[in-house]
C-alpha positions in Angstrom: -5.7 10.8 3.7 -3.7 13.6 2.2 -5.5 15.5 -0.7 -5.2 18.9 -2.2 -3.0 20.5 -4.7 0.1 18.3 -5.2 3.6 20.0 -4.7 7.1 18.9 -5.8 7.9 17.7 -2.1 4.9 15.2 -2.2 5.7 13.8 -5.4 9.5 14.1 -5.5 11.4 14.8 -8.7 9.3 12.4 -10.5 6.8 15.1 -10.6 9.3 17.1 -12.9 9.2 14.1 -15.2 5.5 13.8 -15.2 4.2 17.3 -14.5 0.8 16.7 -16.4 0.0 13.7 -14.1 0.7 14.9 -10.8 -2.8 15.9 -10.0 -4.8 13.5 -12.3 -5.5 10.2 -10.5 -7.0 8.3 -13.4 -4.0 8.7 -15.7 -1.7 7.9 -13.0 -3.5 4.7 -12.3 -3.5 3.7 -16.0 0.2 4.3 -16.1 0.8 2.4 -12.9 -1.1 -0.8 -14.3 0.4 -0.5 -17.6 3.8 -0.7 -16.1 2.7 -3.5 -13.9 1.3 -5.3 -17.0 4.8 -4.9 -18.7 6.2 -6.3 -15.4 4.3 -9.6 -16.0 5.8 -9.8 -19.4 9.4 -9.1 -17.9 8.8 -12.0 -15.6 8.2 -14.3 -18.3 11.2 -13.1 -20.2 13.3 -13.6 -17.1 12.9 -17.4 -16.9 16.3 -18.8 -17.5 17.9 -15.4 -17.6 17.8 -14.6 -13.9 16.4 -16.4 -10.9 13.4 -15.3 -9.0 15.0 -14.2 -5.7 17.8 -12.6 -7.6 15.3 -10.5 -9.6 13.5 -9.6 -6.5 16.5 -8.4 -4.6 18.1 -6.7 -7.5 15.0 -4.8 -8.5 14.7 -3.1 -5.0 18.5 -2.4 -5.1 18.2 -0.5 -8.5 15.1 1.2 -7.1 17.1 2.3 -4.1 19.8 3.7 -6.4 17.5 5.5 -8.5 15.9 7.2 -5.4 19.2 8.1 -4.1 20.3 9.8 -7.4 16.9 11.6 -8.0 15.6 12.5 -4.5 18.7 12.4 -2.1 18.0 16.1 -0.9 14.3 15.4 -0.3 15.0 12.2 1.6 17.9 13.7 3.6 15.6 16.7 4.8 12.7 14.6 5.8 14.3 11.3 7.0 14.3 12.2 10.4 10.5 12.4 10.2 10.4 8.7 9.9 11.6 8.4 13.6 9.2 6.2 15.4 7.5 4.8 12.3 9.9 2.2 11.4 7.9 -0.9 12.6 5.2 0.3 10.4 7.7 0.9 7.4 9.2 -2.4 8.0 5.9 -4.3 7.7 5.0 -2.3 4.6 8.3 -3.0 2.8 8.8 -6.5 3.9 5.2 -7.8 3.4 3.8 -5.3 0.7 6.9 -5.4 -1.5 9.2 -8.3 -0.8 6.6 -10.6 0.4 4.2 -10.1 -2.5 7.0 -10.6 -5.0 8.5 -13.7 -3.4 5.0 -15.4 -2.9 4.0 -14.6 -6.4 7.1 -16.0 -8.1 6.9 -19.2 -5.9 3.2 -19.7 -6.8 4.0 -19.5 -10.5 5.9 -22.8 -10.1 3.1 -24.7 -8.4 -0.1 -23.5 -10.0 -1.7 -22.6 -13.4 -1.7 -19.2 -15.1 -5.6 -19.5 -15.1 -5.7 -19.7 -11.2 -3.3 -16.9 -10.7 -5.2 -14.5 -13.0 -8.5 -15.2 -11.2 -7.2 -15.0 -7.8 -5.2 -11.7 -8.6 -8.7 -10.3 -9.5 -9.5 -10.4 -5.9 -7.2 -7.6 -4.9 -9.6 -4.8 -5.6 -12.3 -6.6 -3.7 -10.0 -7.1 -0.8 -9.1 -3.4 -0.8 -12.5 -2.3 -1.0 -13.7 -4.7 1.8 -10.7 -3.7 3.9 -11.4 0.0 3.4 -15.0 -0.7 4.7 -13.8 -2.5 7.7 -10.7 -0.4 8.6 -11.9 3.1 7.6 -15.7 2.6 7.5 -15.7 3.8 3.9 -19.3 3.9 2.5 -19.8 1.5 -0.4 -23.0 1.3 -2.2 -24.6 -1.6 -4.2 -23.7 0.2 -7.5 -19.9 0.3 -6.6 -20.0 -3.2 -5.4 -21.6 -4.0 -8.9 -19.0 -2.2 -10.7 -16.2 -4.3 -8.9 -18.1 -7.4 -9.8 -18.1 -6.6 -13.4 -14.3 -5.9 -13.4 -13.7 -9.2 -11.7 -16.0 -11.0 -14.5 -13.6 -9.4 -16.9 -10.5 -10.9 -15.2 -12.4 -14.3 -15.2 -12.8 -14.0 -19.0 -9.1 -13.4 -19.4 -8.3 -16.2 -16.9 -10.4 -18.8 -18.8 -9.5 -17.5 -22.3 -13.2 -17.1 -23.1 -14.2 -20.5 -22.3 -16.2 -20.4 -19.2 -16.4 -24.2 -18.9 -12.8 -24.0 -17.9 -13.8 -22.4 -14.5 -15.4 -25.7 -13.5 -12.1 -27.5 -14.0 -10.0 -25.4 -11.5 -8.2 -27.2 -8.6 -6.5 -25.7 -5.6 -2.8 -26.5 -4.4 -0.2 -24.8 -2.4 0.4 -22.3 -5.3 -3.1 -21.1 -5.0 -2.7 -20.5 -1.3 0.5 -18.6 -2.0 -0.8 -16.3 -4.6 -3.9 -15.8 -2.2 -1.6 -14.8 0.5 0.3 -12.5 -2.0 -3.0 -10.7 -2.7 -3.8 -10.1 1.0 -0.3 -8.7 1.5 -0.5 -6.2 -1.4 -4.1 -5.3 -0.5 -2.8 -4.6 3.2 -0.1 -2.4 1.7 -2.6 -0.3 -0.5 -4.7 0.2 2.6 -1.8 1.0 4.8 -0.8 4.0 2.5 -3.6 6.0 4.1 -1.5 5.8 7.5 2.0 6.5 6.2 4.0 9.1 8.2 3.6 12.6 7.6 6.5 12.9 5.3 6.6 13.5 1.4 5.6 10.3 -0.4 9.1 9.9 -2.0 10.7 9.7 1.4 8.2 7.1 2.6 8.7 5.1 -0.5 12.5 5.2 -0.3 12.3 4.0 3.3 10.1 0.9 2.2 12.2 0.2 -0.9 15.2 0.0 1.5 13.4 -2.4 3.7 12.3 -4.4 0.8 15.9 -4.7 -0.6 17.4 -5.8 2.9 14.7 -8.2 3.5 15.0 -10.0 0.2 18.7 -10.6 1.0 18.1 -13.6 3.2 15.7 -14.9 0.4 18.5 -14.6 -2.0 21.0 -16.3 0.2 18.4 -19.3 0.4 18.0 -19.5 -3.2 21.8 -19.8 -3.6 22.1 -22.3 -0.8 19.4 -24.5 -2.4 21.3 -24.5 -5.7 18.5 -22.6 -7.6 20.5 -19.4 -8.3 21.0 -18.3 -11.9 23.8 -15.9 -12.8 22.1 -13.1 -14.7 22.8 -13.0 -18.4 23.0 -9.9 -20.5 19.2 -10.0 -20.9 18.8 -10.8 -17.3 20.6 -7.5 -16.4 18.6 -5.6 -18.8 15.4 -7.1 -17.2 16.6 -6.2 -13.7 17.3 -2.6 -14.9 13.7 -2.4 -16.4 11.9 -3.9 -13.3 14.0 -1.8 -10.9 13.3 1.5 -12.7 9.8 1.1 -13.8 7.7 -1.3 -11.8 9.8 -0.7 -8.7 10.4 3.1 -8.9 8.0 5.1 -11.3 5.0 3.0 -10.9 5.2 2.8 -7.1 5.3 6.6 -6.8 2.4 7.1 -9.3 0.4 4.5 -7.2 1.1 6.3 -4.0 -0.1 9.6 -5.5 -3.1 8.2 -6.9 -4.1 6.8 -3.6 -3.6 10.2 -2.0 -6.0 11.7 -4.5 -8.8 9.3 -4.4 -8.3 6.8 -1.8 -7.4 3.1 -1.6 -10.9 1.6 -2.3 -11.4 3.7 -5.6 -7.8 3.3 -6.8 -7.8 -0.4 -6.0 -10.5 -1.0 -8.6 -7.9 0.1 -11.3 -5.8 -3.0 -10.4 -8.1 -5.1 -12.6 -6.3 -3.5 -15.6 -3.2 -5.3 -14.9 -4.3 -8.7 -16.2 -5.7 -6.9 -19.2 -2.6 -5.0 -20.0 -0.3 -8.1 -19.5 -1.8 -10.2 -22.4 -2.0 -7.1 -24.7 1.6 -6.4 -24.2 2.5 -10.1 -24.5 1.0 -9.8 -28.1 3.5 -7.0 -28.9 6.5 -8.2 -27.1 6.2 -12.1 -27.0 4.1 -12.4 -30.3 1.2 -14.2 -28.5 -2.1 -14.3 -30.4 -4.8 -11.8 -29.7 -8.2 -13.4 -29.2 -11.8 -11.8 -29.2 -12.2 -12.6 -25.5 -9.4 -9.9 -24.7 -11.6 -7.4 -26.1 -14.7 -8.7 -24.2 -12.5 -8.6 -21.1 -11.2 -5.1 -21.6 -14.9 -3.8 -22.2 -16.1 -5.5 -18.9 -13.1 -4.0 -16.9 -13.4 -0.6 -18.2 -17.1 -0.7 -18.0 -16.8 -1.8 -14.2 -14.4 0.9 -13.5 -16.7 3.6 -15.1 -19.8 2.3 -13.2 -17.9 2.1 -9.8 -16.4 5.6 -10.3 -19.2 7.6 -11.9 -22.3 6.2 -10.3 -20.8 4.7 -7.1 -19.5 8.1 -5.8 -23.1 9.3 -5.9 -24.0 6.4 -3.2 -21.3 8.0 -0.7 
């Protein structure tokens, strides 16, 4: 894992826009999860405005354009350093980016939001377990307890404060798809520790390019099946949003945070996504804010605090 003082090369020109965050893992992770929470709201707004595979493909296209405009010199200088790493880059981009998005959008058509929220809460646990198995990361009982508390917070959101709803869950193909999506993204987070020895911006540009190209057959299939929706003006605005923030800025901030504190510790913060999502939905979609949101937020933040402050003493 690459640690130490961040440089412009390791963070790209994005570091010039966010200079106060370049060496601060926790603010980087909060910003990352806030953007991903906003992405969930954008996905709901996109229904009927732009079709899922079109959104998946276009978001990575926008991201590639943004990377080319902002970091073309860094990319051109270090592109040769990717030689020999393309099989790994293909897997990271195709599975961690395109695969996750495609499965997530497909699952939403077959399962409930309750199931999706609970299953998504498994990502930090998967990252933690994967870190133990692959990298022999030492994780003590206190850190595991912190993760469990954060997952409890996700469960509170998922069942909307009514724990009896958990007993009514049923599993279908959508649940299988979202579980596979979580496994893919956990694998991506773990794989960041083995990225080629090039600046983060260059590695991300390569994976984004792969994600864009791999999503083209999915878009073609969507068109062939008659499910394609020509983007409306609102749809194009949403494409620009998800392409610039969830698919560009947040990916770079997450990569840098993993560099600073590792995938296991960074993965715990992913539990903030289902917290920020409902909170932003209140502001953007006008959904009601309930007491259970506050309870869930307290559990998630408390679990992160325990895992970070006391968990590190066990390592």
